[in-house]
N, C-alpha and C positions, 0 to 999 in steps of 0.2 A: 502331339500328333501321336506319338508312340503308344500313349495311354489308350487312345482312342481305337487305334489299330489293333491293340491286343483285346479289345472288348466286343469286338466284331463277332456278333453270334451267328450270322448266316452269310454265306457266300453261295452264289448261284451263277453259272455261267451257261449260256446258251447261243450258239451261232454268234452274231456280231455284237450280242448284248452282255453286259456284266452287271451285276448289282451288288453293292455291300450294304448291309443293313445290321444296324445295332439298337437295342432299345434297352434302356437301364432306368428302372423307376419311372417309367411312363414318358421320358424324354427321349427323343431320337438323338443320337451321338454322331451317327455318320449314315447317310443315305445318298448314294450316288449312282446314277444309271449313265452309263457311257454308250455311245454307239460308235462302231469302228470308224465312220467318217471323221469322228472327232479328232482322231489321230492327224488328220489332213487339215485339221484348223476350223472345222465347221463347229456351229454351236451345238450343244446338247440338246436332245428332244426334251421339252419341259411340258409336264402333264399338270394342268390347273382345273380344279374342280371342287376338291374337298373344302369345307369351310372350317375345319379345325386341323390339329397337326395329323400327318400321315405317320402311322405307327408300324406298318409291315408292307413289303411288296415281295411279290413272286411273279415269275414269268411262266407261261404255258409251255409244256415240253417242246412244242415246235417253234417257241421265240415269237409267235405272231400276235400273242396278247400278253398284258401285264395285268394283275390284280393288285389294288391297293386298298389297305384297311385304314379307317381313320376314327379319331376320337369324335368326330361328328356322326358317329352311329352308322355309318354307311360303309359299304365296299363298292369300289368301282372297277370296272373292266374296261381296259383301253387297247386300242389299237396301237402296236409299237411302230408300224411304218409311218402311219398318219397322225399318231398322238391324239387321236378323236376318242372320246368318251363312247364307249359301245353300250354299255349297262350300268345302272346303278342299282344296288341290292339294298332295300331297307327293310327293317325288321327287328333289328336289336334295339333294346331300350338302354344300352349303356355303350361307351366307347368301344370300338372294335379293335383288338390288340394284335391279333395274328389272323393270316390268311395263307392258304395253300390250294394248290390245283391237284387234281387227281393226275395219275400218269397219262390218262388219255385225253386229259383237258376238258372233259365233259362235266365234272363236277367240282364244286369249290367248297371247301370247309372253312368258316370264320369263327373265331373265339372271341368272346366279349366280356366286357366288366360286367354285364347283367348275368352272368354265370351260366351261359349258355354256348352251346357250340352248334351252328346251323350249317346244313349241307344244302348247297343250291344247285340247280341244274343250269350250267352256263354253256350249254352246247350252242355252238355258232349257228345262227339261223341264216337261211337263204333270204335276200332282200327282194 
């Protein structure tokens, strides 16, 4: 466990959310999303939808959305309260290794094994 914790490459904390992420040689060593109610014994929110391993996660600045990158060549944007998938971004021809959101939360950048970085408009739309 000590080796894993020393290899964590990203730590992000926003409101009640915390995420630890580490990827070494394409394998996720540690990825955990915790919700503050978890301390009270509730189950953590589990987001399912990718068809291959998740390689990166990042939270929006307001903590209301989470973006995940995957070896399945997609990026997904999720609601952190509901756990519902809000958006799937397709366009990379290789696995997506990294993802980050702009400070205003309106743009998302994804880096892929296809040797491209794509910048997406992920401005929340009114329903």
